[in-house]
N, C-alpha and C positions, 0 to 999 in steps of 0.2 A: 413550785412542785418539783421541777427538775433539780434544783439545788438540794431540796430535802432528800431526794432520791440518791443523788450522787454523793452527798457527804458521808452517809453510812458506808458506802462502798469504798470511798477514799480512806476512811478511818480503818475499815477492816483490812484493806490492802497494806496500810502502814503497820497495823498490828501484826499481820502475817509476816511481813518482811522482817520485823524486829524479832518475832518468834523464830524464824528461820536463821537469822544471824546469831541469836543467842544460842540456838541449838548447835549450830556449826562451831562457834567459838568454845562453847561449854564442853561439847563432846571432844573437841581437839585438846582442850585442857586436861580432860580426864585421861586421854590416851597419850598425852605428851611424855609422861615419865616412864612408860612401859619399856622402851629400848634401853633405859638407863639403869634400872634396878638390878637386873641380872648381872651385867658386867661389873657393876659396882660391888656387889656382894660376893660374886664368885671369882672374879679376876682382879678386883681392885686391891690396893695396898692394905695391909693389915692395920686396923685401928680399933678404937673403942667401939666404933659403930659396927664393924664387921666381925669383931671378936667378943661381943657382949657376953659376959659371964662364962667365957670359954666355950660357948655353944658352937656347933658346926655351922658354917656359913650357909649351907643349904637350908637348914632349919630356920635360921634367922630370916633368910629371904622368904621362906614359906610363910612365916608369921606376918611379915610386911605385906606380902601379896594378898593374904587372906583378910587383913584388917580393912582395907579399902572397900572391897565388895560387901563385907559385913556391914560396914557403916552405910553403904549405898542401899543395901537391903532394908535396914531399919529406917533410914531417912526417907526413902521413896514411899514407904508404907504410911508415913506420917505427914510429910511436907505437902503432898498434894491435897490431902484432906484439910490441912490447916489453911491452905489457900482458898478452899471453898468457904471457910468460916471467916477469915480475916481479910480476904481480898487477894486477887492474883498478884498484882504488881508489887504491893508492899511486901508480901511473903517472898516473892522471887528476888527482889532487890536485897532484902535482908539476908537471905540464905546465900546469895552470890557474894556479898561482902564477907560473910563468915567463911565461905569457901576460899576466898582470896586470902583471908587471914591464915587458913589452914595451909595453903601453898607456901606462904611466906614463912610460917613456922617450920615447915618441912625444910625450906632452904636454910634457915638458921640452924636447925638441928644437924643438917649435913655439914655445915661449916664448923660446928662445935663437936662433930663426931659423937653425938648423943643419941643412942639407939632408942631409949625410952621416949624421949621427946619426939623423935621421928615417928615412932609407932603411934603415939597419941595423935600427932598431927595428921597422919594418914587416915586414921579412923574418923576424926572430926571432919576432915575434908570429904570423906565418903558420905557421912551423914548429910552434909549440906548439898552435895552434888545430886542428892535425890530430887533436887528441884527441876530436873528434866521433866518430871511428871507435870509440873506446873505449866511448862511451855507447851506440852502436848495438850493439856486441858484448855489452854488459851486458844490453840488452833481449833479444837473441837467446838469451843464457844462461838466461833465466827459463823457457824451455820445458823440461818440459811443464806446469809449474805454471800458467803463463800462456801461452796459445797464441802461438807465435812470430810469426805474421802479425799478430795483434792487437797485440802489444807493439811491433813494428817500425812498424806503421802509426800508432800513437799517438805514437811518437817522431818520425816524419816530420811529423805534424800540428803538433807543437811547433816543429819546424824551420821549417815554412812560416810559422807565427805569428811566429817570431823574425825572419824576413826581412821581414815586414810591419811589426812594431813597431820594429825597429832603425832603418830610414831615417826613419820618422816622428819618433822620439825625437831622432835626430841632427839633423833639420831644425829642430826647435824649440829644441834646446840650442845650436845654432850661433850664435844671436843673442847669446849670452854670450861668444863667442870660440871658435875652433876647438880650443884646448887643453882647454876645458871638456868637449867631446865625448869626448876621449880619457881624461880623468879619470873621466868617467862609465863608460867602458868598463872602466877599472881596477876600479872599485867593483863593476860587474856580474860580472866574471870572478872577483874575490875572493869574492863571494857564492856563486858556483858552487862554488868550492873548499871553502868552509865547509859548504855543503849536502852535498857529496860526503863530506867527512870525518865529518859527524855522522850522515847518514841512510843512506849506502851500507854494505853489509856488509863486515866485515873479510875480506880474502882473503889467501891465502898464495901465494908464488911457486911455479911448477911446478918450477923448477930453481934452488933458492936457492944463492947464493954461487958464487964460483969461475968465473963466466962472463966471457969477454972480450967487452966491449960492442961493440967495432967488428966483431969476427967475427960476433957475433949479428946486428948490423944488416945486414951483407953477406949472411948466409945466410938470414935470416928476414924480411926486409922484404917487404912485400906484392907488390911488382912481380915478385919471383921466382916468384910463382904463375903468371905467364904461361908459364913453362916446362912446366907441367903441361897436357897436351893437353885433358883434360876441363874444367879450369878455363878454359883459353884459349878454348874454344868458347863458354862462357857469358859470359866477360869481353868477347869480341868483340861479342856482342849488347849488353851494357851500354854499351860504348864508342860504338857506332853510335847507340844510343838517346840517350845523353848529348849527343852531337854535335848531334842533331836538337833536343833540348830547349833546349840552350844557344843554338842559332841563333834560337829563339823568344825566350828570355829577353833576349838581348843586342841584338836588332834590332827587336823589335816597337815600342819607343819611337821609333826612327828612322822606322819605317813610318808610325806615327800622326802624327808631325810632318810628314813628307813628303807624305802622302796627304791628311790632314784639317786640317793646321795646328794640331794640338793643343798646348795650353799644359801646363806641368808638372802642374797640379792635375788636368787632364783625363786625362793619362797615369796619374796616381796612382790615379784611380778605376778605370781598367781593371785596374791591378795589384791593387787591392782585390778586384775581382770574381774574378780568377784565383785569388788566394791564398785568399780566403774559401771558394770552391768546393773547392779542394784540401784545406783543413782539414776541411770538412764531409764530404767523401768519405772521407778517411782515418779519421775518428772513427766515422762512421755506416755507410758503405757497403762498405768493404773486406771485412770478415768475411762479410757476406751475399753479396757477389759471388763470393767464393772458394767458399762452400758451394754456391751455385747453379750456377756454371759450371765450377768447378775452377781450380786455380792457373794451369796452363799456358795455357788459353784466355783467362783474364783478361789475362795478360801479352801474348800474341800479338795478341789483338783490341784491347787497349788501345793498343798501339804502332801497329797498323794504322789504327785510328780517329784517333789523334792525327796521324799522317802525312797522312791525307786532309784533316783540318781545316786543317792548316798550308798545304797546297797551295791549298785553297779560300779561305782567309782574305783574301789580297790582292785578291780579285775581289769583295769584299762592300762594302757601304756602312757608315757609322759606326753605324747602328742595329743592323744584323744582326751587326756585329763584336762587340758586347757579348755577345750570345748565344753567338757562336762562342768568345769568351774563356772563358765559363763551361764549355762543353763541353771545351775544351782543358784546363781545370783538372781535369776528371774524368779525362781520358785520362792526364795526367801522374801524378796521385795513384794511379790504379789500378795502373799499372806499378810505381811506386816503393813502393807499399804491399805488393805481393805478391812481386816479384822478389827483394828482399833475403832474404826468408824461404826461397825456393827455394834460393838459392845457399848460405845459412847451413846448411840441412839437408843439402845434398849434400856440402859440404866442411868440415863442422865438425871433422874430424880434423886439419885444418891450423891450427886455432885461429880462433875467431870474430873476435878482434881483427885478425888478419892478413887474414881474408876481408873484413871490413867496411872495413878500410883500403884494400883493392884497389878497392872501389866508390867510396870518397871520392877516391882518387887518379885514377881514371878520369874522375870529374866535373871535377876540377881541370884535368886534361890536356885534356879536350875543350873546356873553357871557353877555354883559351889558344889551341888550334888553330882553333876556330871564330871567335874574335875576329880572327885574322889572315886566314883564308880568307874569312870573311864580309865583312870590310871591303873587300877587293878586289872581291868580287862586287857589293857594295852600290853601287859606283860606277856600275853599269849600272842601278841601281834597287833600293831596299830590299826590294821584293816578291820579288826573285829569291833573296835570302838566306832568306826564309821558305819559299819553294818548296824550296830546298836542304834546309832542316831537315825538311820533310815527306818528301822522298825518302829522307833518312837514316833516319827513323823507319820508313818502309815497308820499307827494306832490313833494318832490325833485326828487324821482324816476320817478314819472309820467312826470315831466317837462323834465328830461333827456331823457326819452324814446321818448317824442314828438320831441325833437331836433334831435334825431337819425333818426326817421321816416320821418322828414321833408326834409331830404337831403340824397339821396342815396350815394353820395360820401363823406359823413361826416364820419371821420374827414379828408378826403383827401384835403379839402379846407384850411387846417391849414396853408399852406405855402403861401397863397395869402395875399397880404397886403391890 
């Protein structure tokens, strides 16, 4: 009996370790090229790549920057749902191999100075990197052997670490040539595929054979969950919160430069503070916060606290701002560590891949929307974009509190179809 009890735990821990490793390497691979693209297009030598059709370099860079998240948005809404149908491991390994091919194609396009090929490669890579939703679904699947909140918070900690390590690695590798950065991404993602194939458990498709892929994509993609009123209510909170968080992510460097004249290395240290606190909070504090206050209060108070901090941030000096950045990291990690577990529990009957895909798609969509809206608002001053982010987080907290108060047995209704 002891062996029968220990084996599932051992298998679950192995799976969680592989999910964490894949999340770390995969996210680092996504972030790896970010420090390379702007210098390449804006300050690099003129070539067919940076002078395509005689268009301005900033416009070409904007196209390239937009194609990857667009692919990620579309891919995340589909790939997670496909893993519910065809099996987690096989879908993850296949999409990782295709993503590695996208990185390799990007490297070849850079060597050939071919803009169109590079653009297509970035879009295809984004489509396949939507497989982050699969890793999060696998973490959620480990419940009850491993607590769902614990598994998801550890996966999120690895994602934060990837966003920190990726740009740092890309910045150092860029001195050997931009194509080297993308070859490094190829190796990183292929390593993820190998780890997934070896360490993740074999799974079987829910509905093997005979399924029309296009019909399945239309019917089961994550965005169709918006048609379900109960899902839509929580997805709206997630979308508002992601809009607020992305307003911070995308515009705090602008604010630091505009307000304090920060250089890139100074901005990087603020990023290290935020990311480091987010990692520590996810690993150490999330389970304790959930036990002490309950899942729903952690989410609502975390979003409210984050919104308040973002509104106050523009009116601080550079010394106080460092402390504020640390508290902002706590707020982001608290919500991101608990909310996915809530929605995974409430709507697991729709498939964890599909549900996690919805969260990833929301993040990508909000990133695009806030980039456009925030850029216009930033013309009046970057502080107003941060204030907008704070107001969106407070709106999210208010919406979540209203959902909680509207139903006494919420979230006990989670298991009703």
